[in-house]
N, C-alpha and C positions, 0 to 999 in steps of 0.2 A: 309438803309442798308448800313455797313461799310465793306474793306475791313482787315482781318486781317495780320501778317506780313508773313503768307504763300501765301496771295491772294486770299482767303476764303473767303465766304461772311459771315456775322455776324450781329447779332440784338443786341441793346442793351434793357433789360426789361425794363428798366426807360423810356427811348425812347419810347418804345409802350406803356408803361402805360399811356400817357398823348394822344397818336395818337389813343391810344383804347377808349379812352374816360372816363377813371378811374382817379379818382381825388386825391384818396388814396392810398398809396403804399400796405397797407393790405388788402385791398379788392382785389389788383391786382394778389397778391402772390396765393389768393385762385384759381384764374383764372390757373397760372404756375401751382401750386399743382396738380388741376384736369388734365392738358396737359401730366406731366409728369408720370401721374398714367395712361392714355390712352396710352401714348407709353409703358410703363412698360406691359400693358395687350395686346400689341399686339405682345409682345416676344421682345421688343428690350430693349437697354439701356438707360435710360433717360439722364445719365450723359455725353454721346455722344452726348447730342443735348442740354443742359444746364448745363453750367460752371459757379462756381461760381466768382463774382466779385466783385469789388470795384468801384463805380465811384464818382467824386466830383462834388457836385451840390452848386449853390448858398444858402446860408442860415446861420444858426447858429450863434454861438458868434462873430464869426470873419469874416462873412459875404460868409465864404464858409465851407462846412462839408463834409467829406467821408460817405458814405451811402453804403448798400448791394445793389448790381445788379446782374444780370445771361448775359451770352454771350450767345447766341441762334442761332444755324445752322438754315437754312430755312426751314427745315423740325419742329423743335421744335417753330419757331414762328408762321406756319401755324397751329400746335396744341394749341397754345394758344388762333389764332384767332377762331378756330372752338368750342373753349371751353368758348369762352367769350359769354357777355350777349347779346343775337341776337337781343334784342329790341333797340342795341344803333347801330346808321347808322354807327357809324365809325367801329365797328364790323364787320356788313355786307360788309361794303365797303374792308374790311381786307380780307375777304372771297372771295370776287371776284378776289383782287389783287392776291393773292395766288394761287387760281385754275388757272387763266390764265397764272400765271408765270409758275407754274411746268407743265401745259400741254405743253406749248412753250419746257422748258428743255425737255420733254419726247419725242415731235416730232422730237427735232433736235438731240436728241439720236439714236431714232430708225426709223426714217424714210428712212435712207439708207440703214439699215439691212431688211428692208420688202423683204423675198422671190416673186418673182414674181408665186405666185400661188394663185388659190381664196380662200381656207383656211387660208391663209396670211391676206388675204386682208380684208377678212369678220371678222378674232380678231380683226385685227387695227380698223375696222370700229367699232364695237362694243365698244371699249376701248374708242373711239372718242365720239360715242353716249353717255356712261356712264359720261364723262368731261363734254360733250355740257349740258346736262342734271343736272348737279349740276352746271353749271355756271347761267341757267335758273333761277333755284332756288333760288341762292344768290342774283343774279341782281333783281329777284322780291321782296325778301326779301328788299333789299336795298330801293327799290323804295317805298315801303309800310313804311319804318322807317324813312327815311330821309324825313325833311318837306320843302316846297318849300322855296325857301330864302328871306327871307324878307317880303312876300307877307301877310302869315296868323300867324306872329311869334309872336303875341300878343294873339293870341288865341289859340295856341299850348303849350301843356304840354313839360316834357325833354324827352317824348318819340316822339314827333312829333306828337301826337294826341290832337283832340279838342272833350270834352265832349258835350253831347246835349245840356247841360244849356247854353256852351259858344258858342254852336251853334246859339242856340236860340236866344241870346244875340246880335250878331252879324247880325242877321236879324230883330231885333227888334221887337220880338215875345216872344211865353212861349213856354216852352216843349212841353206841350202838344197837343196845336194847330200844332208845328214844325211835332212833330212824327205821329200825324193824318194826315197829309197834304203828309208826307211820305208815308202812308201807300196808301192815295189816288193815289199817283203817280207810285204805285206799287214799291215801292224802298226798304220799310219796309214791311213786313208783319206783321198782327193784332197776339198778343200773350191773350194768357187767362190767368187767375190769377194762372191756373195751371201749365203753360207753360210758366217759367221766371217771374211770380209776376206780369201779367197783363202788362209788360214792350214792345212794340213795337219793334222790331228787324229787323236789314238790311238783305236782303234777299243774299243768298249765292252767287249769280252773281256777287254781288256788292262788296262781301268780296273777291272772287276771283280778283276780276280786280282791288283790292288794294285801294278801295275807304273808306270802312268802315273795322273796327274789332270790335270784341267781345269779351271781355273778363269776365271771372270769376272773380268775387270780394265776398267779406265776409265783413257783417256790423251785428254788433250785435250778432253773433254765425250762421247767416244764408248768402248761398253762392246763388247768384244772378248772372244772365249775365247782362253786362252794354255796350251799343253802344258808340264806337268811331269812327271819321271821321278824316280821312287823310286829308295832306293837298289837293290831289287831289279828294276825296269824298266833302271837301269845294268847290272846283271850281266846282264841279256837282250841289250841292245844290242852290249855289249863282245863278247862271246860270239859271236853274231852276225856281228858286226863283222871279227873275226879269222878267221873260217871263209870269208868270201868268195874267192872263184876270184882268183887272182894274174892282176895286168893282163897 
């Protein structure tokens, strides 16, 4: 966050691009376009929150070059976070940040003016509950998306997830033996060919706990569910695997 010459908060879209985990400006511009459309559809003027600008960055023939940029208001930056790729841990973190800061600003502005009536206190409590519910959702999304630093990095993909093949390699076994054991431990449920191509899938309680994720994927024109473990899921599986009775 920066302060302009009026002392108002502003964000550089180019700075946010890196913080949001986007390596290409062209991809991040698509997120900005979605955010501007969301503001327009809300009956507001996007130009009030996205001002065209230029920024000097490293690179180019002379080591420095001038590129397109936007100056964003806090609301504009928040809309960018809301319209970003939610599988990126940086986007989940940005959602949490702006939700917290927005709620802090609301409380600082409205708290002294709340009338001392049951109806006013009920309305304030309902607003707080809505904000708290959003924070819980974004914090849960962050926990699922963000890999545990360092411990399982070699087994996690760019989304912070580990496929069953990689997890089986970690345990020095094969996928069939691993998923069969997970069914025995009641972590996975046994699937028939009619429901998911015979692939055993994690139970919903373990998905809700942020330990496993099921994604719909396509190969050779066929759609099928694929299970992935998060860093927390790897912790669970490794701990239980190590506790197995000796053969």
